[in-house]
N, C-alpha and C positions, 0 to 999 in steps of 0.2 A: 354430457356430450360436448366434445371439443369443437371449436369454431372451424369453419372452413378456412383455406388459405387466404381468401380475400375478404373475410368478415372481420370487422374491428372487434378486439377483445382487449381486456386489461391484462397485461402480461408482466411477470417478474423476470428480470434478466440479470444474469451475472456475466460480466465481460472481463476478459484480460486484455489489457491495452498497452501498447508501447507506441510512442511517437517521438520525433526528434525534438531536441531543445525543450524538453519538459522541465520546468523549473524543479518540480518535485523529484523527479528521477535524477537530475543533475546533482541537486544538493544532498539527497540521502545517499547516493552511490558514493560520492566524494567522501562523506562523513561516516559511512557505515552506520547510518541511522535508518529509522523508518517513519512513515507518516500515516496518520489517519485524518481524513477530512470529515467534517461534521455538518457542513452547510454550505450553500453556494447561491449566488444570485448574479444576474447580468443586467447591464443597461446597454445603451447604443455603443459606448466606447470601452467599457471596462467590465471584468469579471470580478467577483469578490468571493473569497472562501475563508472559513475558519478551520483551522487544522491543529492538530497535535503532533509535534515532531518529537520522537522518542528515540533513545539509544541506551547503550550500556553505561554511559557517563555523561556528566554535564558537558565535558568537552565535545563529544560526539554531536550533541544537540546544538551547542553554540556554533560549531563549525558548520552545520547544515544551515543554520539561520544566516551566518556570514556569507555562505556561498550563494544563498538565494538573494541576498542584498545585491550581489554583483551581477545577476541575470539582467540583461539589458531591458527586456520588456516588463519587468516587475516595477510598478509605479510606487508601491508602498508596502512595507512589511513592518508589523508592529507587535510585539509580545503582549499577551493578555495575562493579567495576573502577575504573580511572583516570578522570580527567576527560576530557571530550569531546576527542578527538584531532584535530589538524589535519594529520596526516601522511597524504598521499594514498596512499602505498604501504601504510599500515596500514589504510586504509579505502577499498577499491575501489568501495564503493557511494556514496560522497560524500566531500567534502574534510574533513568532520568527522563523527564518529559517537560515540554513547554507548549503552551497554547499560543498560536500566532494568528493574526489577521493578515490576509494577503490581498492586495489589489493588483491586477495585471491587465494588459491589453486583451480585449475580448477575442481578438482573432488568434490568439496564441494557445491558450489552454484547451485541452480536450473536453474538459467539463462544459465549457461554454458551448461547444459544439452540439453537445446533447440538449442542453437547457434551452437553447434558441430554437430547437425543433420540437419543443413541448415534451421532452422526456424528463421525467423527474428523478433526482437523486433519492434512492430509497435507502434510509438509514445512513451508514457511513460508507466511504471508500477508502482504499488502503494502497499505499506504494511501499513495496518491499522487493529487494533483489532486482531492481530494475524494471519492475512490471507494476502497472496500476490495475487494481482490481475494483470494479465498479458494480454496485448493486443499484438497478434502475427500474423504474416503473413506466410503462408505456401503454397508452390507449391507442392502438393501432391494429392493422392487420399484419399477419406474418409476412406476406409479400411486400407490403409497404416498409415493414421493418427491415427486410433484407435490403431494399433500395436506400433506405436512410443510412444504414451502416456503410454501404458502398460509397455514399456520398461523403461521409466523414472520413473514410479511409483515403478517398482521393483528395479531399480538401486539406487534411492535416498530415498527409503522407504517413498514416497511421497503420499499425498492425492490430487488428481487433479479432479476438477469438471469443465466440459465444460458449461459455462453459455450462450455462444453464438458461433454459427458457421454459416457462410453465405459466399456466393461468394464475392470476393473482388470488383466485378463490381457493387455491390448494394451499394447505397449511404449510407454513415455513419453519423449518427446524432451526432454532437458534444454535449458534456454535457452542460446543461443550467447552467448559473451562480447561479441559485437558488437552484441547486441540492445539496444534503447533502455532497458530496465530498468536498465542500468548508470548512466544519467543521473540527476542529482539532479532535484527538481522544477523548480527554477529554470533549470537547463540545458535541460530538456525544453520549458519554457515559451518560452525564447529561440529554440530551433530551430523550434518550431511557429509562432510568430508570424513568424519570418522566411520560412518557407515559405508561410504564408497570404497575406502582403503582397508576395510577389514579390521578396524580397531576393536570392534566388539566381538569378532571371532575368537575361537579358542583352539589353538594358540593365536595370540594377536598377530596380524600380518603387517602392522605398522606401529611404530612407536609414537608416543605423544610428541617427541621432539621432531620426528619426520613430518608429522602433520602440521605442527607449529611452523616449520620451515616452509612448508607448502603454502601456508597462509600468510607468510611473511611477519609473524608475530613471535613473542617469546614463548617457551614452553609454559611458563606460569600463566601468561595471558590466555593461551589456548585452553589450558585446564580450568582456568576460572570461568571462561565462557561455557565449556562443555558441562562442568559441574552444575552451574546455575541452570543451564537448560534441562539437565537430567532431573534436578530437583523440581522444577516446574512441571515436567511431564509426569514424573513418577508421583510427585505429591497431589496431583489432581486426577489420578485414575479414578 
C-alpha cells in the first residue's frame, strides 16, 4: 500500500537537472566529454566530490580538467591515480577516463543543495549533453519533497525534472550493458544526428560528409564516433 501524500516514506528519485555556472556542465560541454560522480560530502564551507571524467580521447579528458581548473569557485581539483587512460578495455565508459577529486564552494554545486537537506546520493550521478542526472534517496513525504525541490530551484536558479519517483522497497532495475549510457557524448551525438537526418534510412537521406559538416568535424572523425557507438550498441545486444 502506498503512503499518503503527507506521510514520510523512503523514496528513490531520478532527477534531470540544469543550473547555471555548473563546473561539470561547463567543463564537459566545452571538451565534449562526460562525467560520472561517485561520492560527495559537505561541510560548512565546501563540497567535495570524486568523479570520473571520460571521453573519446585523452585530449577531451585533459581539456575538461583544465576548464574546471579555471572555474572561479573551484578551490581544488586533483587527479586520482594514473593519467587519463586510452585503453578501451580499462575504460568501458569511454576511450579515455580520469578520476578526479574536486573541492568547491558549498553554495555553488547542486549536489550540496541536496546533501544539506538530508537527501542522499544513491549510487552515481552523471553529466552528459549539458544535463545532470541524479539518483537520490530521500526519507520524506511527497508533499515535503515537492517543497524541497522548489526551494532548490529558487536557491540555485535550477531547472529540475523528476523522471522517476518510487518507494525504495520496489526493486531497482540496473542498467543493461547495451543501453546508450555506455556511449561517450561524442558517440551519442553522432548516433542521434544520424537518426535525425535519415542516415539509416534506405535510400540514405544524408551523407556522412553532410553530417560531419553539421557537427563541425571531419568525415573520418564522424565515422569513427559512429562506428564505435554502433559496435558498443550492437555488440551488447
